[in-house]
NULO-370011 format. One record per residue (C-alpha): x, y, z; chain; residue in one letter. Coordinates in steps of 0.5 Angstrom, whole numbers. Layout:
BEGIN
+-------+-------+-------+-------+-----+
:  east : north :    up : chain : res :
+-------+-------+-------+-------+-----+
:     X :     Y :     Z :     A :   A :
...
+-------+-------+-------+-------+-----+
***
This chain:
BEGIN
+-------+-------+-------+-------+-----+
:  east : north :    up : chain : res :
+-------+-------+-------+-------+-----+
:   175 :   123 :   202 :     A :   X :
:   182 :   125 :   205 :     A :   X :
:   185 :   126 :   198 :     A :   X :
:   179 :   130 :   196 :     A :   X :
:   180 :   134 :   202 :     A :   X :
:   188 :   135 :   201 :     A :   X :
:   186 :   137 :   194 :     A :   X :
:   182 :   143 :   196 :     A :   X :
:   187 :   145 :   202 :     A :   X :
:   192 :   145 :   197 :     A :   X :
:   188 :   149 :   192 :     A :   X :
:   186 :   154 :   198 :     A :   X :
:   194 :   155 :   200 :     A :   X :
:   196 :   156 :   193 :     A :   X :
:   191 :   162 :   192 :     A :   X :
:   193 :   165 :   199 :     A :   X :
:   200 :   165 :   196 :     A :   X :
:   198 :   168 :   190 :     A :   X :
:   194 :   173 :   194 :     A :   X :
:   200 :   175 :   198 :     A :   X :
:   205 :   176 :   192 :     A :   X :
:   199 :   181 :   189 :     A :   X :
:   198 :   184 :   195 :     A :   X :
:   206 :   186 :   196 :     A :   X :
:   206 :   192 :   192 :     A :   X :
:   200 :   195 :   195 :     A :   X :
:   203 :   199 :   200 :     A :   X :
:   207 :   203 :   195 :     A :   X :
:   201 :   204 :   191 :     A :   X :
:   197 :   207 :   196 :     A :   X :
:   202 :   213 :   197 :     A :   X :
:   202 :   214 :   189 :     A :   X :
:   195 :   218 :   189 :     A :   X :
:   197 :   226 :   188 :     A :   X :
:   194 :   231 :   191 :     A :   X :
:   187 :   234 :   190 :     A :   X :
:   187 :   241 :   186 :     A :   X :
:   183 :   247 :   189 :     A :   X :
:   182 :   252 :   184 :     A :   X :
:   180 :   259 :   186 :     A :   X :
:   179 :   264 :   180 :     A :   X :
:   179 :   271 :   182 :     A :   X :
:   178 :   278 :   178 :     A :   X :
:   182 :   284 :   180 :     A :   X :
:   181 :   291 :   177 :     A :   X :
:   185 :   297 :   180 :     A :   X :
:   187 :   293 :   186 :     A :   X :
:   180 :   291 :   188 :     A :   X :
:   179 :   283 :   187 :     A :   X :
:   173 :   279 :   188 :     A :   X :
:   172 :   271 :   188 :     A :   X :
:   169 :   269 :   181 :     A :   X :
:   168 :   261 :   182 :     A :   X :
:   172 :   255 :   185 :     A :   X :
:   173 :   249 :   182 :     A :   X :
:   175 :   244 :   187 :     A :   X :
:   177 :   236 :   186 :     A :   X :
:   174 :   232 :   191 :     A :   X :
:   174 :   224 :   192 :     A :   X :
:   170 :   220 :   188 :     A :   X :
:   170 :   213 :   185 :     A :   X :
:   176 :   209 :   185 :     A :   X :
:   182 :   209 :   190 :     A :   X :
:   185 :   215 :   187 :     A :   X :
:   179 :   217 :   184 :     A :   X :
:   177 :   224 :   184 :     A :   X :
:   172 :   229 :   180 :     A :   X :
:   171 :   237 :   180 :     A :   X :
:   165 :   241 :   183 :     A :   X :
:   164 :   248 :   181 :     A :   X :
:   161 :   253 :   186 :     A :   X :
:   162 :   260 :   188 :     A :   X :
:   167 :   263 :   193 :     A :   X :
:   165 :   267 :   199 :     A :   X :
:   168 :   274 :   200 :     A :   X :
:   171 :   271 :   207 :     A :   X :
:   175 :   266 :   203 :     A :   X :
:   177 :   271 :   197 :     A :   X :
:   180 :   276 :   203 :     A :   X :
:   184 :   270 :   206 :     A :   X :
:   187 :   268 :   200 :     A :   X :
:   189 :   275 :   198 :     A :   X :
:   192 :   276 :   205 :     A :   X :
:   196 :   269 :   204 :     A :   X :
:   198 :   271 :   197 :     A :   X :
:   201 :   278 :   200 :     A :   X :
:   206 :   274 :   204 :     A :   X :
:   208 :   268 :   199 :     A :   X :
:   207 :   271 :   192 :     A :   X :
:   211 :   276 :   189 :     A :   X :
:   206 :   277 :   183 :     A :   X :
:   202 :   284 :   182 :     A :   X :
:   195 :   283 :   183 :     A :   X :
:   192 :   289 :   181 :     A :   X :
:   189 :   288 :   174 :     A :   X :
:   186 :   281 :   171 :     A :   X :
:   184 :   274 :   172 :     A :   X :
:   188 :   270 :   177 :     A :   X :
:   188 :   263 :   178 :     A :   X :
:   190 :   261 :   185 :     A :   X :
:   191 :   253 :   186 :     A :   X :
:   192 :   250 :   193 :     A :   X :
:   194 :   243 :   193 :     A :   X :
:   191 :   239 :   199 :     A :   X :
:   193 :   232 :   201 :     A :   X :
:   189 :   227 :   198 :     A :   X :
:   188 :   223 :   204 :     A :   X :
:   186 :   229 :   208 :     A :   X :
:   180 :   233 :   209 :     A :   X :
:   179 :   238 :   204 :     A :   X :
:   177 :   245 :   207 :     A :   X :
:   170 :   247 :   204 :     A :   X :
:   169 :   253 :   209 :     A :   X :
:   173 :   260 :   210 :     A :   X :
:   174 :   257 :   217 :     A :   X :
:   176 :   251 :   215 :     A :   X :
:   181 :   254 :   210 :     A :   X :
:   184 :   258 :   215 :     A :   X :
:   185 :   252 :   219 :     A :   X :
:   188 :   249 :   213 :     A :   X :
:   193 :   255 :   213 :     A :   X :
:   195 :   255 :   220 :     A :   X :
:   194 :   248 :   223 :     A :   X :
:   201 :   245 :   224 :     A :   X :
:   199 :   238 :   223 :     A :   X :
:   196 :   239 :   216 :     A :   X :
:   201 :   243 :   214 :     A :   X :
:   200 :   249 :   209 :     A :   X :
:   197 :   247 :   202 :     A :   X :
:   202 :   248 :   197 :     A :   X :
:   200 :   255 :   193 :     A :   X :
:   201 :   256 :   186 :     A :   X :
:   198 :   263 :   182 :     A :   X :
:   197 :   264 :   175 :     A :   X :
:   195 :   270 :   171 :     A :   X :
:   191 :   268 :   165 :     A :   X :
:   191 :   271 :   159 :     A :   X :
:   189 :   278 :   158 :     A :   X :
:   182 :   278 :   154 :     A :   X :
:   180 :   271 :   158 :     A :   X :
:   172 :   271 :   159 :     A :   X :
:   171 :   269 :   166 :     A :   X :
:   164 :   266 :   164 :     A :   X :
:   167 :   262 :   158 :     A :   X :
:   172 :   259 :   163 :     A :   X :
:   167 :   257 :   168 :     A :   X :
:   162 :   254 :   163 :     A :   X :
:   168 :   250 :   161 :     A :   X :
:   169 :   247 :   168 :     A :   X :
:   162 :   246 :   169 :     A :   X :
:   162 :   242 :   163 :     A :   X :
:   168 :   238 :   166 :     A :   X :
:   164 :   237 :   173 :     A :   X :
:   158 :   234 :   169 :     A :   X :
:   162 :   229 :   165 :     A :   X :
:   166 :   227 :   171 :     A :   X :
:   159 :   226 :   175 :     A :   X :
:   156 :   222 :   170 :     A :   X :
:   163 :   218 :   170 :     A :   X :
:   162 :   217 :   177 :     A :   X :
:   155 :   215 :   177 :     A :   X :
:   157 :   210 :   171 :     A :   X :
:   163 :   207 :   176 :     A :   X :
:   159 :   206 :   182 :     A :   X :
:   154 :   202 :   177 :     A :   X :
:   160 :   198 :   175 :     A :   X :
:   162 :   197 :   182 :     A :   X :
:   155 :   194 :   184 :     A :   X :
:   154 :   190 :   178 :     A :   X :
:   160 :   187 :   178 :     A :   X :
:   159 :   185 :   185 :     A :   X :
:   152 :   182 :   184 :     A :   X :
:   155 :   178 :   178 :     A :   X :
:   160 :   175 :   183 :     A :   X :
:   155 :   174 :   188 :     A :   X :
:   151 :   170 :   183 :     A :   X :
:   156 :   166 :   180 :     A :   X :
:   159 :   164 :   187 :     A :   X :
:   152 :   162 :   189 :     A :   X :
:   151 :   158 :   183 :     A :   X :
:   158 :   155 :   183 :     A :   X :
:   156 :   153 :   191 :     A :   X :
:   150 :   150 :   189 :     A :   X :
:   153 :   146 :   183 :     A :   X :
:   159 :   143 :   187 :     A :   X :
:   153 :   141 :   192 :     A :   X :
:   150 :   137 :   187 :     A :   X :
:   156 :   134 :   184 :     A :   X :
:   158 :   131 :   191 :     A :   X :
:   151 :   128 :   192 :     A :   X :
:   151 :   125 :   185 :     A :   X :
:   158 :   122 :   186 :     A :   X :
:   157 :   120 :   193 :     A :   X :
:   150 :   117 :   191 :     A :   X :
:   154 :   113 :   186 :     A :   X :
:   150 :   116 :   180 :     A :   X :
:   157 :   119 :   178 :     A :   X :
:   164 :   115 :   177 :     A :   X :
:   168 :   121 :   179 :     A :   X :
:   167 :   127 :   183 :     A :   X :
:   166 :   133 :   178 :     A :   X :
:   168 :   139 :   182 :     A :   X :
:   173 :   142 :   178 :     A :   X :
:   169 :   147 :   174 :     A :   X :
:   165 :   150 :   180 :     A :   X :
:   172 :   150 :   184 :     A :   X :
:   176 :   154 :   178 :     A :   X :
:   170 :   159 :   178 :     A :   X :
:   171 :   160 :   185 :     A :   X :
:   178 :   161 :   184 :     A :   X :
:   177 :   166 :   178 :     A :   X :
:   173 :   170 :   183 :     A :   X :
:   178 :   170 :   188 :     A :   X :
:   183 :   172 :   184 :     A :   X :
:   179 :   178 :   181 :     A :   X :
:   178 :   180 :   188 :     A :   X :
:   185 :   180 :   189 :     A :   X :
:   187 :   184 :   183 :     A :   X :
:   182 :   189 :   185 :     A :   X :
:   186 :   190 :   192 :     A :   X :
:   192 :   192 :   187 :     A :   X :
:   188 :   196 :   183 :     A :   X :
:   188 :   204 :   184 :     A :   X :
:   183 :   206 :   179 :     A :   X :
:   179 :   200 :   178 :     A :   X :
:   173 :   196 :   181 :     A :   X :
:   174 :   195 :   189 :     A :   X :
:   167 :   193 :   191 :     A :   X :
:   169 :   186 :   188 :     A :   X :
:   174 :   185 :   194 :     A :   X :
:   168 :   183 :   198 :     A :   X :
:   168 :   177 :   194 :     A :   X :
:   175 :   175 :   198 :     A :   X :
:   172 :   173 :   205 :     A :   X :
:   166 :   170 :   201 :     A :   X :
:   170 :   165 :   197 :     A :   X :
:   174 :   163 :   203 :     A :   X :
:   168 :   162 :   207 :     A :   X :
:   165 :   158 :   201 :     A :   X :
:   171 :   154 :   201 :     A :   X :
:   170 :   152 :   208 :     A :   X :
:   163 :   150 :   207 :     A :   X :
:   164 :   146 :   201 :     A :   X :
:   169 :   142 :   205 :     A :   X :
:   164 :   141 :   211 :     A :   X :
:   159 :   139 :   206 :     A :   X :
:   163 :   134 :   203 :     A :   X :
:   165 :   131 :   210 :     A :   X :
:   158 :   131 :   212 :     A :   X :
:   155 :   128 :   206 :     A :   X :
:   160 :   123 :   206 :     A :   X :
:   159 :   121 :   213 :     A :   X :
:   151 :   121 :   211 :     A :   X :
:   151 :   117 :   205 :     A :   X :
:   156 :   112 :   208 :     A :   X :
:   152 :   111 :   214 :     A :   X :
:   146 :   110 :   209 :     A :   X :
:   150 :   105 :   205 :     A :   X :
:   152 :   101 :   211 :     A :   X :
:   144 :   101 :   213 :     A :   X :
:   142 :    99 :   207 :     A :   X :
:   147 :    93 :   206 :     A :   X :
:   145 :    90 :   213 :     A :   X :
:   138 :    90 :   211 :     A :   X :
:   139 :    86 :   205 :     A :   X :
:   143 :    82 :   209 :     A :   X :
+-------+-------+-------+-------+-----+
***
């Protein structure tokens, strides 16, 4: 019994060591998410400008995941951008179609209304978003540009739905496998203690649990991969503790039963 417990303890220690090694680069990876692009398309004619549409990146599936949404631009947001451009841009905005891009911090709140956009420019703690201005080629069709962005938005929405389906599916599969391995472990421990098996055959269930644990650890270090599978880490740790308890309890139970049967026969 002691040898079995020691083997399981060594297995847990080795797995935790692997976890520490794999988690070491995460702090650096967490800083690698580049900012969210916020594109405003403005058309100007004889110095009179109006907002056509906004293609805004928002957070999506994955640690650095993002997708684009396309929406209209309010007159207030357009006026605010034009006033900011007068102070920061030397480009003449009298005629043509212009793309104004604000780059927001990935982990900050992306402004959605005119008031929030104004706060983004003025709030010292947020820092001003980086601003880029590009004049599109003459003859550009603003309707075609918007259709292209709308198509991209729809594709990324489908991709997000698929991503979350994979997330939930992978977690459910991991939970089912963890449960099955625990049941199999219990059956084989009982078979060994009842003398139905000459050896305790728990390597298979334990290896499966280690594989699930490592999969969760790898998800911690992945910036674009599945991360709901991370929830399997504390579950596997609890399973390992419960399996040690199962072995100890059943070992005591069946040892006591064997002694009682021996006394009755004697």
